[in-house]
BALOBA-1460 file (C-alpha; in Angstrom, 3 decimals):
// residues 371
<rec num="1" residu="x" x="53.538" y="7.552" z="-12.935"/>
<rec num="2" residu="x" x="51.247" y="9.600" z="-14.557"/>
<rec num="3" residu="x" x="50.278" y="13.038" z="-12.512"/>
<rec num="4" residu="x" x="46.943" y="13.214" z="-11.011"/>
<rec num="5" residu="x" x="44.370" y="14.905" z="-13.264"/>
<rec num="6" residu="x" x="42.384" y="17.746" z="-11.237"/>
<rec num="7" residu="x" x="38.621" y="17.591" z="-11.635"/>
<rec num="8" residu="x" x="35.685" y="19.868" z="-10.511"/>
<rec num="9" residu="x" x="32.731" y="17.654" z="-9.195"/>
<rec num="10" residu="x" x="29.302" y="18.617" z="-9.623"/>
<rec num="11" residu="x" x="27.495" y="19.844" z="-6.423"/>
<rec num="12" residu="x" x="24.557" y="17.939" z="-5.666"/>
<rec num="13" residu="x" x="23.015" y="19.287" z="-2.434"/>
<rec num="14" residu="x" x="22.630" y="23.056" z="-1.182"/>
<rec num="15" residu="x" x="24.574" y="22.768" z="1.793"/>
<rec num="16" residu="x" x="27.839" y="21.874" z="-0.589"/>
<rec num="17" residu="x" x="28.625" y="18.618" z="1.153"/>
<rec num="18" residu="x" x="27.507" y="16.100" z="-1.569"/>
<rec num="19" residu="x" x="29.094" y="15.583" z="-5.191"/>
<rec num="20" residu="x" x="28.962" y="13.656" z="-8.124"/>
<rec num="21" residu="x" x="31.981" y="13.005" z="-10.393"/>
<rec num="22" residu="x" x="32.478" y="11.298" z="-13.817"/>
<rec num="23" residu="x" x="35.806" y="9.881" z="-15.389"/>
<rec num="24" residu="x" x="35.873" y="8.752" z="-19.104"/>
<rec num="25" residu="x" x="37.883" y="5.973" z="-18.456"/>
<rec num="26" residu="x" x="41.181" y="4.709" z="-16.861"/>
<rec num="27" residu="x" x="43.092" y="7.480" z="-15.083"/>
<rec num="28" residu="x" x="44.110" y="9.034" z="-11.884"/>
<rec num="29" residu="x" x="41.890" y="11.618" z="-10.667"/>
<rec num="30" residu="x" x="41.687" y="13.891" z="-7.905"/>
<rec num="31" residu="x" x="38.284" y="16.104" z="-6.794"/>
<rec num="32" residu="x" x="39.286" y="19.669" z="-6.653"/>
<rec num="33" residu="x" x="37.011" y="20.382" z="-3.839"/>
<rec num="34" residu="x" x="37.614" y="17.114" z="-1.003"/>
<rec num="35" residu="x" x="40.948" y="16.489" z="-2.348"/>
<rec num="36" residu="x" x="39.556" y="12.546" z="-2.694"/>
<rec num="37" residu="x" x="41.873" y="10.588" z="-5.277"/>
<rec num="38" residu="x" x="40.525" y="8.032" z="-7.549"/>
<rec num="39" residu="x" x="42.457" y="5.376" z="-9.656"/>
<rec num="40" residu="x" x="40.282" y="4.435" z="-12.438"/>
<rec num="41" residu="x" x="40.191" y="1.403" z="-14.753"/>
<rec num="42" residu="x" x="37.286" y="2.076" z="-17.136"/>
<rec num="43" residu="x" x="34.491" y="4.718" z="-17.451"/>
<rec num="44" residu="x" x="32.918" y="5.330" z="-13.872"/>
<rec num="45" residu="x" x="30.616" y="7.794" z="-12.238"/>
<rec num="46" residu="x" x="31.257" y="8.204" z="-8.759"/>
<rec num="47" residu="x" x="28.824" y="9.993" z="-5.881"/>
<rec num="48" residu="x" x="30.054" y="10.854" z="-2.523"/>
<rec num="49" residu="x" x="29.418" y="13.011" z="0.519"/>
<rec num="50" residu="x" x="30.636" y="14.144" z="3.615"/>
<rec num="51" residu="x" x="29.560" y="12.424" z="6.799"/>
<rec num="52" residu="x" x="29.785" y="13.304" z="10.427"/>
<rec num="53" residu="x" x="31.965" y="11.054" z="12.669"/>
<rec num="54" residu="x" x="29.526" y="11.387" z="15.655"/>
<rec num="55" residu="x" x="27.620" y="8.346" z="15.465"/>
<rec num="56" residu="x" x="30.679" y="6.003" z="15.228"/>
<rec num="57" residu="x" x="32.716" y="7.975" z="17.508"/>
<rec num="58" residu="x" x="31.768" y="5.722" z="20.772"/>
<rec num="59" residu="x" x="32.766" y="2.784" z="18.628"/>
<rec num="60" residu="x" x="35.662" y="3.498" z="17.180"/>
<rec num="61" residu="x" x="37.090" y="5.171" z="20.319"/>
<rec num="62" residu="x" x="36.085" y="1.837" z="22.285"/>
<rec num="63" residu="x" x="38.309" y="0.301" z="19.591"/>
<rec num="64" residu="x" x="41.163" y="2.191" z="20.162"/>
<rec num="65" residu="x" x="40.948" y="4.557" z="17.072"/>
<rec num="66" residu="x" x="40.457" y="8.202" z="16.824"/>
<rec num="67" residu="x" x="39.548" y="10.060" z="13.225"/>
<rec num="68" residu="x" x="42.319" y="11.279" z="11.417"/>
<rec num="69" residu="x" x="40.346" y="12.532" z="8.009"/>
<rec num="70" residu="x" x="36.710" y="13.254" z="7.001"/>
<rec num="71" residu="x" x="34.544" y="10.749" z="6.808"/>
<rec num="72" residu="x" x="32.883" y="9.776" z="3.567"/>
<rec num="73" residu="x" x="30.057" y="8.071" z="2.061"/>
<rec num="74" residu="x" x="31.003" y="7.000" z="-1.471"/>
<rec num="75" residu="x" x="29.169" y="5.076" z="-4.135"/>
<rec num="76" residu="x" x="30.533" y="3.764" z="-7.310"/>
<rec num="77" residu="x" x="28.533" y="3.167" z="-10.670"/>
<rec num="78" residu="x" x="30.330" y="1.376" z="-13.460"/>
<rec num="79" residu="x" x="33.961" y="-0.365" z="-13.035"/>
<rec num="80" residu="x" x="35.416" y="-0.571" z="-9.810"/>
<rec num="81" residu="x" x="37.932" y="1.538" z="-8.679"/>
<rec num="82" residu="x" x="41.770" y="0.250" z="-8.738"/>
<rec num="83" residu="x" x="42.687" y="2.351" z="-5.552"/>
<rec num="84" residu="x" x="41.237" y="5.373" z="-3.439"/>
<rec num="85" residu="x" x="43.449" y="7.988" z="-1.767"/>
<rec num="86" residu="x" x="41.884" y="9.738" z="1.241"/>
<rec num="87" residu="x" x="43.471" y="13.382" z="2.301"/>
<rec num="88" residu="x" x="44.418" y="13.068" z="6.122"/>
<rec num="89" residu="x" x="45.623" y="15.897" z="8.366"/>
<rec num="90" residu="x" x="48.260" y="13.782" z="10.507"/>
<rec num="91" residu="x" x="51.976" y="15.490" z="10.350"/>
<rec num="92" residu="x" x="53.791" y="11.967" z="9.378"/>
<rec num="93" residu="x" x="57.311" y="11.988" z="8.553"/>
<rec num="94" residu="x" x="59.395" y="9.317" z="6.655"/>
<rec num="95" residu="x" x="57.684" y="5.796" z="6.539"/>
<rec num="96" residu="x" x="55.251" y="5.389" z="9.577"/>
<rec num="97" residu="x" x="54.217" y="1.724" z="10.938"/>
<rec num="98" residu="x" x="50.836" y="0.997" z="9.368"/>
<rec num="99" residu="x" x="49.812" y="-0.863" z="12.496"/>
<rec num="100" residu="x" x="49.382" y="2.677" z="13.792"/>
<rec num="101" residu="x" x="46.576" y="3.406" z="10.982"/>
<rec num="102" residu="x" x="43.421" y="2.087" z="9.886"/>
<rec num="103" residu="x" x="40.760" y="2.869" z="7.581"/>
<rec num="104" residu="x" x="37.237" y="2.678" z="9.248"/>
<rec num="105" residu="x" x="34.587" y="0.902" z="6.796"/>
<rec num="106" residu="x" x="30.910" y="0.097" z="6.801"/>
<rec num="107" residu="x" x="29.428" y="-2.204" z="3.579"/>
<rec num="108" residu="x" x="26.370" y="-0.516" z="2.091"/>
<rec num="109" residu="x" x="24.229" y="-3.752" z="3.397"/>
<rec num="110" residu="x" x="24.234" y="-3.822" z="7.139"/>
<rec num="111" residu="x" x="25.550" y="-1.692" z="9.939"/>
<rec num="112" residu="x" x="28.580" y="-3.377" z="11.070"/>
<rec num="113" residu="x" x="31.734" y="-1.298" z="11.400"/>
<rec num="114" residu="x" x="35.048" y="-2.715" z="10.387"/>
<rec num="115" residu="x" x="38.674" y="-1.205" z="10.333"/>
<rec num="116" residu="x" x="40.720" y="-2.311" z="7.183"/>
<rec num="117" residu="x" x="44.854" y="-1.891" z="6.995"/>
<rec num="118" residu="x" x="45.917" y="0.876" z="4.826"/>
<rec num="119" residu="x" x="47.831" y="-0.375" z="1.694"/>
<rec num="120" residu="x" x="49.977" y="2.833" z="2.074"/>
<rec num="121" residu="x" x="50.357" y="5.763" z="4.066"/>
<rec num="122" residu="x" x="51.690" y="8.919" z="2.666"/>
<rec num="123" residu="x" x="52.455" y="12.456" z="4.422"/>
<rec num="124" residu="x" x="49.331" y="13.828" z="3.041"/>
<rec num="125" residu="x" x="47.060" y="10.937" z="1.956"/>
<rec num="126" residu="x" x="46.190" y="7.168" z="2.880"/>
<rec num="127" residu="x" x="45.523" y="4.818" z="0.316"/>
<rec num="128" residu="x" x="43.262" y="1.860" z="-0.099"/>
<rec num="129" residu="x" x="43.773" y="-0.495" z="-3.061"/>
<rec num="130" residu="x" x="40.564" y="-2.201" z="-4.578"/>
<rec num="131" residu="x" x="38.035" y="-0.716" z="-2.570"/>
<rec num="132" residu="x" x="34.495" y="-1.648" z="-1.617"/>
<rec num="133" residu="x" x="32.004" y="0.983" z="-0.229"/>
<rec num="134" residu="x" x="30.048" y="2.921" z="1.068"/>
<rec num="135" residu="x" x="31.377" y="4.888" z="4.450"/>
<rec num="136" residu="x" x="35.006" y="5.152" z="4.730"/>
<rec num="137" residu="x" x="37.283" y="7.308" z="6.736"/>
<rec num="138" residu="x" x="40.968" y="7.167" z="7.907"/>
<rec num="139" residu="x" x="41.840" y="6.622" z="11.941"/>
<rec num="140" residu="x" x="45.065" y="6.819" z="13.955"/>
<rec num="141" residu="x" x="45.667" y="4.920" z="17.104"/>
<rec num="142" residu="x" x="45.163" y="6.349" z="20.325"/>
<rec num="143" residu="x" x="48.097" y="4.836" z="21.924"/>
<rec num="144" residu="x" x="50.266" y="6.838" z="19.766"/>
<rec num="145" residu="x" x="48.534" y="10.256" z="18.546"/>
<rec num="146" residu="x" x="50.381" y="12.031" z="15.859"/>
<rec num="147" residu="x" x="50.420" y="15.759" z="15.712"/>
<rec num="148" residu="x" x="48.182" y="17.581" z="13.383"/>
<rec num="149" residu="x" x="48.318" y="19.922" z="10.514"/>
<rec num="150" residu="x" x="46.153" y="22.910" z="11.638"/>
<rec num="151" residu="x" x="44.820" y="26.264" z="10.332"/>
<rec num="152" residu="x" x="43.636" y="29.362" z="11.436"/>
<rec num="153" residu="x" x="40.684" y="31.003" z="9.967"/>
<rec num="154" residu="x" x="39.838" y="34.892" z="10.828"/>
<rec num="155" residu="x" x="36.430" y="36.501" z="10.118"/>
<rec num="156" residu="x" x="35.213" y="39.986" z="10.369"/>
<rec num="157" residu="x" x="31.507" y="39.928" z="11.958"/>
<rec num="158" residu="x" x="28.861" y="42.365" z="11.117"/>
<rec num="159" residu="x" x="28.556" y="44.211" z="14.357"/>
<rec num="160" residu="x" x="28.744" y="47.405" z="15.726"/>
<rec num="161" residu="x" x="32.143" y="47.276" z="17.040"/>
<rec num="162" residu="x" x="35.296" y="45.498" z="15.191"/>
<rec num="163" residu="x" x="34.562" y="42.054" z="16.021"/>
<rec num="164" residu="x" x="36.860" y="39.280" z="14.757"/>
<rec num="165" residu="x" x="35.996" y="35.315" z="15.108"/>
<rec num="166" residu="x" x="39.264" y="33.448" z="15.098"/>
<rec num="167" residu="x" x="39.343" y="29.600" z="14.661"/>
<rec num="168" residu="x" x="41.901" y="27.022" z="15.274"/>
<rec num="169" residu="x" x="40.694" y="23.786" z="13.575"/>
<rec num="170" residu="x" x="42.350" y="20.857" z="11.911"/>
<rec num="171" residu="x" x="43.021" y="21.489" z="8.477"/>
<rec num="172" residu="x" x="40.239" y="19.144" z="7.250"/>
<rec num="173" residu="x" x="38.114" y="20.541" z="4.281"/>
<rec num="174" residu="x" x="34.534" y="19.647" z="5.598"/>
<rec num="175" residu="x" x="35.308" y="21.074" z="8.951"/>
<rec num="176" residu="x" x="36.517" y="24.451" z="6.987"/>
<rec num="177" residu="x" x="33.857" y="24.580" z="4.850"/>
<rec num="178" residu="x" x="31.055" y="24.242" z="7.790"/>
<rec num="179" residu="x" x="32.865" y="26.824" z="9.371"/>
<rec num="180" residu="x" x="32.834" y="29.127" z="6.207"/>
<rec num="181" residu="x" x="29.130" y="28.487" z="5.670"/>
<rec num="182" residu="x" x="28.111" y="29.285" z="8.951"/>
<rec num="183" residu="x" x="29.926" y="32.348" z="9.153"/>
<rec num="184" residu="x" x="28.743" y="33.294" z="5.784"/>
<rec num="185" residu="x" x="25.167" y="32.722" z="6.771"/>
<rec num="186" residu="x" x="25.788" y="35.689" z="9.264"/>
<rec num="187" residu="x" x="27.224" y="37.952" z="6.956"/>
<rec num="188" residu="x" x="30.497" y="37.743" z="8.062"/>
<rec num="189" residu="x" x="33.488" y="38.512" z="5.889"/>
<rec num="190" residu="x" x="36.802" y="35.997" z="5.799"/>
<rec num="191" residu="x" x="39.749" y="37.736" z="6.054"/>
<rec num="192" residu="x" x="42.718" y="36.392" z="4.026"/>
<rec num="193" residu="x" x="45.711" y="35.531" z="5.938"/>
<rec num="194" residu="x" x="48.342" y="32.445" z="5.966"/>
<rec num="195" residu="x" x="46.267" y="29.946" z="7.754"/>
<rec num="196" residu="x" x="49.151" y="27.256" z="8.286"/>
<rec num="197" residu="x" x="49.834" y="26.251" z="11.854"/>
<rec num="198" residu="x" x="52.975" y="24.719" z="13.340"/>
<rec num="199" residu="x" x="52.119" y="20.980" z="14.110"/>
<rec num="200" residu="x" x="49.418" y="20.841" z="16.782"/>
<rec num="201" residu="x" x="48.472" y="18.184" z="19.422"/>
<rec num="202" residu="x" x="44.833" y="17.075" z="20.718"/>
<rec num="203" residu="x" x="44.327" y="18.013" z="24.043"/>
<rec num="204" residu="x" x="46.912" y="20.916" z="23.899"/>
<rec num="205" residu="x" x="45.738" y="24.238" z="24.987"/>
<rec num="206" residu="x" x="46.484" y="27.266" z="22.847"/>
<rec num="207" residu="x" x="46.214" y="30.843" z="24.038"/>
<rec num="208" residu="x" x="45.550" y="33.876" z="21.705"/>
<rec num="209" residu="x" x="47.461" y="37.105" z="22.471"/>
<rec num="210" residu="x" x="47.639" y="40.586" z="21.089"/>
<rec num="211" residu="x" x="49.625" y="43.784" z="22.007"/>
<rec num="212" residu="x" x="46.510" y="45.760" z="21.029"/>
<rec num="213" residu="x" x="44.046" y="47.118" z="23.053"/>
<rec num="214" residu="x" x="41.678" y="44.597" z="22.087"/>
<rec num="215" residu="x" x="39.722" y="42.111" z="24.452"/>
<rec num="216" residu="x" x="39.573" y="38.521" z="23.506"/>
<rec num="217" residu="x" x="37.124" y="36.109" z="24.834"/>
<rec num="218" residu="x" x="38.101" y="33.281" z="25.473"/>
<rec num="219" residu="x" x="41.727" y="33.711" z="25.684"/>
<rec num="220" residu="x" x="42.417" y="29.852" z="25.578"/>
<rec num="221" residu="x" x="41.300" y="27.067" z="23.563"/>
<rec num="222" residu="x" x="41.643" y="23.419" z="24.228"/>
<rec num="223" residu="x" x="42.490" y="21.931" z="20.814"/>
<rec num="224" residu="x" x="40.412" y="18.642" z="20.081"/>
<rec num="225" residu="x" x="38.492" y="16.716" z="17.407"/>
<rec num="226" residu="x" x="35.113" y="18.160" z="16.763"/>
<rec num="227" residu="x" x="33.473" y="16.570" z="13.811"/>
<rec num="228" residu="x" x="31.691" y="18.643" z="10.830"/>
<rec num="229" residu="x" x="27.948" y="18.503" z="12.533"/>
<rec num="230" residu="x" x="29.287" y="20.272" z="15.866"/>
<rec num="231" residu="x" x="29.914" y="23.940" z="16.477"/>
<rec num="232" residu="x" x="33.461" y="24.833" z="16.369"/>
<rec num="233" residu="x" x="35.273" y="26.826" z="19.314"/>
<rec num="234" residu="x" x="36.570" y="30.214" z="18.245"/>
<rec num="235" residu="x" x="38.113" y="33.157" z="20.102"/>
<rec num="236" residu="x" x="36.149" y="36.616" z="19.915"/>
<rec num="237" residu="x" x="38.394" y="39.550" z="19.448"/>
<rec num="238" residu="x" x="36.857" y="42.901" z="19.879"/>
<rec num="239" residu="x" x="38.185" y="46.559" z="19.489"/>
<rec num="240" residu="x" x="36.844" y="50.233" z="19.501"/>
<rec num="241" residu="x" x="39.532" y="51.448" z="17.031"/>
<rec num="242" residu="x" x="39.176" y="50.068" z="13.562"/>
<rec num="243" residu="x" x="41.975" y="52.399" z="12.230"/>
<rec num="244" residu="x" x="44.854" y="50.509" z="14.119"/>
<rec num="245" residu="x" x="46.561" y="47.384" z="13.326"/>
<rec num="246" residu="x" x="45.841" y="44.526" z="15.343"/>
<rec num="247" residu="x" x="48.548" y="41.829" z="15.853"/>
<rec num="248" residu="x" x="47.354" y="38.164" z="16.725"/>
<rec num="249" residu="x" x="49.297" y="35.060" z="18.023"/>
<rec num="250" residu="x" x="48.517" y="31.559" z="18.753"/>
<rec num="251" residu="x" x="51.045" y="30.186" z="21.809"/>
<rec num="252" residu="x" x="50.966" y="26.729" z="22.716"/>
<rec num="253" residu="x" x="50.562" y="26.756" z="26.513"/>
<rec num="254" residu="x" x="53.762" y="25.048" z="28.382"/>
<rec num="255" residu="x" x="54.726" y="25.229" z="32.167"/>
<rec num="256" residu="x" x="58.174" y="26.375" z="30.538"/>
<rec num="257" residu="x" x="57.581" y="28.693" z="27.966"/>
<rec num="258" residu="x" x="55.142" y="29.588" z="25.521"/>
<rec num="259" residu="x" x="55.823" y="28.463" z="22.012"/>
<rec num="260" residu="x" x="54.139" y="30.192" z="19.112"/>
<rec num="261" residu="x" x="52.465" y="28.430" z="16.440"/>
<rec num="262" residu="x" x="51.077" y="30.959" z="14.490"/>
<rec num="263" residu="x" x="50.637" y="34.878" z="14.095"/>
<rec num="264" residu="x" x="49.580" y="37.582" z="11.794"/>
<rec num="265" residu="x" x="48.977" y="41.288" z="11.703"/>
<rec num="266" residu="x" x="45.756" y="42.725" z="10.467"/>
<rec num="267" residu="x" x="46.049" y="45.860" z="9.087"/>
<rec num="268" residu="x" x="43.186" y="48.312" z="9.242"/>
<rec num="269" residu="x" x="42.446" y="47.965" z="5.671"/>
<rec num="270" residu="x" x="42.351" y="44.303" z="6.210"/>
<rec num="271" residu="x" x="39.391" y="44.457" z="8.188"/>
<rec num="272" residu="x" x="37.584" y="47.027" z="6.124"/>
<rec num="273" residu="x" x="33.913" y="45.623" z="5.314"/>
<rec num="274" residu="x" x="30.856" y="46.767" z="3.198"/>
<rec num="275" residu="x" x="27.819" y="47.661" z="5.014"/>
<rec num="276" residu="x" x="24.815" y="45.445" z="4.554"/>
<rec num="277" residu="x" x="22.364" y="47.120" z="2.376"/>
<rec num="278" residu="x" x="18.656" y="46.997" z="3.950"/>
<rec num="279" residu="x" x="17.087" y="45.702" z="0.537"/>
<rec num="280" residu="x" x="19.708" y="43.042" z="0.085"/>
<rec num="281" residu="x" x="17.855" y="39.799" z="-0.099"/>
<rec num="282" residu="x" x="20.171" y="36.920" z="0.514"/>
<rec num="283" residu="x" x="18.641" y="34.858" z="3.313"/>
<rec num="284" residu="x" x="20.247" y="34.764" z="6.502"/>
<rec num="285" residu="x" x="20.179" y="31.144" z="6.815"/>
<rec num="286" residu="x" x="18.670" y="27.915" z="5.181"/>
<rec num="287" residu="x" x="15.963" y="28.370" z="7.966"/>
<rec num="288" residu="x" x="15.756" y="32.087" z="8.563"/>
<rec num="289" residu="x" x="17.058" y="33.827" z="11.670"/>
<rec num="290" residu="x" x="13.415" y="35.224" z="11.996"/>
<rec num="291" residu="x" x="11.739" y="31.655" z="12.000"/>
<rec num="292" residu="x" x="14.735" y="29.872" z="13.698"/>
<rec num="293" residu="x" x="14.538" y="32.244" z="16.795"/>
<rec num="294" residu="x" x="10.808" y="32.602" z="17.014"/>
<rec num="295" residu="x" x="10.089" y="31.613" z="20.464"/>
<rec num="296" residu="x" x="13.291" y="33.692" z="21.848"/>
<rec num="297" residu="x" x="12.428" y="36.860" z="19.904"/>
<rec num="298" residu="x" x="8.736" y="36.742" z="21.556"/>
<rec num="299" residu="x" x="9.667" y="36.367" z="25.068"/>
<rec num="300" residu="x" x="12.816" y="38.476" z="25.182"/>
<rec num="301" residu="x" x="12.299" y="41.032" z="22.919"/>
<rec num="302" residu="x" x="11.274" y="43.558" z="25.398"/>
<rec num="303" residu="x" x="11.380" y="46.857" z="23.086"/>
<rec num="304" residu="x" x="9.964" y="46.261" z="19.639"/>
<rec num="305" residu="x" x="8.749" y="49.751" z="18.992"/>
<rec num="306" residu="x" x="11.923" y="51.010" z="17.158"/>
<rec num="307" residu="x" x="11.782" y="47.898" z="14.659"/>
<rec num="308" residu="x" x="8.147" y="48.805" z="14.030"/>
<rec num="309" residu="x" x="8.750" y="52.331" z="13.221"/>
<rec num="310" residu="x" x="11.457" y="51.183" z="10.469"/>
<rec num="311" residu="x" x="9.424" y="48.366" z="9.222"/>
<rec num="312" residu="x" x="6.435" y="51.227" z="8.819"/>
<rec num="313" residu="x" x="9.255" y="53.738" z="6.811"/>
<rec num="314" residu="x" x="10.154" y="50.737" z="4.428"/>
<rec num="315" residu="x" x="6.247" y="49.851" z="4.128"/>
<rec num="316" residu="x" x="6.588" y="46.230" z="5.263"/>
<rec num="317" residu="x" x="3.526" y="46.657" z="7.894"/>
<rec num="318" residu="x" x="0.699" y="49.015" z="6.971"/>
<rec num="319" residu="x" x="-0.466" y="51.858" z="9.479"/>
<rec num="320" residu="x" x="-3.435" y="50.012" z="10.393"/>
<rec num="321" residu="x" x="-1.099" y="47.133" z="11.320"/>
<rec num="322" residu="x" x="1.561" y="49.095" z="13.430"/>
<rec num="323" residu="x" x="-1.237" y="50.735" z="15.501"/>
<rec num="324" residu="x" x="-2.882" y="47.382" z="15.993"/>
<rec num="325" residu="x" x="0.616" y="45.642" z="17.086"/>
<rec num="326" residu="x" x="1.424" y="48.890" z="19.386"/>
<rec num="327" residu="x" x="-2.050" y="48.820" z="21.347"/>
<rec num="328" residu="x" x="-0.852" y="45.673" z="22.686"/>
<rec num="329" residu="x" x="-0.064" y="45.926" z="26.435"/>
<rec num="330" residu="x" x="2.717" y="43.482" z="26.919"/>
<rec num="331" residu="x" x="5.416" y="43.341" z="24.668"/>
<rec num="332" residu="x" x="5.385" y="39.461" z="24.171"/>
<rec num="333" residu="x" x="2.088" y="40.153" z="22.625"/>
<rec num="334" residu="x" x="3.354" y="42.990" z="20.458"/>
<rec num="335" residu="x" x="5.930" y="40.567" z="19.376"/>
<rec num="336" residu="x" x="3.014" y="37.888" z="18.868"/>
<rec num="337" residu="x" x="1.080" y="40.090" z="16.755"/>
<rec num="338" residu="x" x="4.095" y="41.406" z="14.549"/>
<rec num="339" residu="x" x="4.830" y="37.436" z="13.913"/>
<rec num="340" residu="x" x="1.323" y="37.408" z="12.534"/>
<rec num="341" residu="x" x="1.562" y="40.054" z="10.498"/>
<rec num="342" residu="x" x="5.031" y="38.651" z="9.053"/>
<rec num="343" residu="x" x="3.311" y="35.610" z="7.574"/>
<rec num="344" residu="x" x="2.620" y="37.320" z="4.537"/>
<rec num="345" residu="x" x="6.553" y="38.493" z="4.061"/>
<rec num="346" residu="x" x="9.109" y="37.235" z="1.678"/>
<rec num="347" residu="x" x="12.507" y="36.395" z="3.102"/>
<rec num="348" residu="x" x="13.404" y="40.254" z="1.770"/>
<rec num="349" residu="x" x="11.091" y="41.424" z="4.456"/>
<rec num="350" residu="x" x="12.187" y="39.094" z="7.477"/>
<rec num="351" residu="x" x="16.130" y="40.087" z="6.435"/>
<rec num="352" residu="x" x="15.051" y="43.848" z="7.101"/>
<rec num="353" residu="x" x="13.805" y="42.748" z="10.329"/>
<rec num="354" residu="x" x="17.118" y="40.856" z="11.078"/>
<rec num="355" residu="x" x="19.414" y="43.633" z="10.181"/>
<rec num="356" residu="x" x="17.225" y="46.389" z="12.201"/>
<rec num="357" residu="x" x="17.258" y="44.122" z="15.257"/>
<rec num="358" residu="x" x="21.012" y="43.436" z="14.796"/>
<rec num="359" residu="x" x="21.535" y="47.187" z="14.751"/>
<rec num="360" residu="x" x="19.215" y="47.961" z="17.502"/>
<rec num="361" residu="x" x="20.323" y="44.924" z="19.806"/>
<rec num="362" residu="x" x="23.341" y="43.577" z="18.666"/>
<rec num="363" residu="x" x="24.005" y="41.635" z="22.138"/>
<rec num="364" residu="x" x="20.690" y="39.984" z="21.918"/>
<rec num="365" residu="x" x="21.048" y="38.928" z="18.202"/>
<rec num="366" residu="x" x="24.674" y="37.637" z="19.385"/>
<rec num="367" residu="x" x="23.540" y="35.405" z="22.563"/>
<rec num="368" residu="x" x="20.877" y="33.833" z="19.844"/>
<rec num="369" residu="x" x="23.564" y="33.195" z="17.133"/>
<rec num="370" residu="x" x="26.073" y="31.616" z="19.447"/>
<rec num="371" residu="x" x="23.623" y="29.167" z="21.172"/>
């Protein structure tokens, strides 16, 4: 049988979760971003996007099923597909019984959810022949939950101390992408280490350990499925010494003995990070930090003067505006006046505000970002 032809899709949304791809004729094609595989019979154009399981979760669990892949909304223009293969994150050896799996499915017309028998189930893919669309995802029986392929992703956060965010998630590309986007929006930098874990189980607790003097909060994560629309749990690792290596190890919590499911060593050079430049104009997130947390900043920023001094030195406020803001008696009034002045700013000015606030009040910024 012919090999799969890897094709790059065109992204059709700013969040990078929607795609379009065209195929010239009969063939076997794989999307380089999502891992979806399409068997075509003629010229075809396919649009598809990642969806959240959230609104369907109560229904599928009531029927005795649990998500085992990303959920996709797929539309086909042109010839019908001969088959689709959806990547899953289950650890499946040999030839499993197909009764343990289904495809969750919803037709374009109506809102009735159905489950379909898979045509074939492989170690990394589930196959459905002659599929109809739009909404489709792979599910497993709750009565026999298979182990899960997991990955660990590590980010160095832009804060005063050396701070790492260590995620333990299912090997699902939509969840991985959402985590990466969230951390990137907060200027964190991913540290490239082998991510694959030993097989994991939903409902199992895993502890992150180190022999270094680092502080880990929380030390224990309960591993369970959170859809891509939900904030994923992580362990925060903090240390004052960036010149020593940090060893990390995830252990499966067991009454008898803890079992190592992943480990790595972060050398000092792995954790180096370039400081943010104050004239960088990249936005913090689609809705800027300063706008997103306006109410909290006005009510809780008790000492705005250092920020005003910095904004004045960078010419984002005038001497007159500086004096007017400082003349207010209460800090909330000072903050409200500052927000009035900021209406004329571009995103560059808001970025400067964010960076000086993070420098002067890192704990306050972190408390907002982790809400």
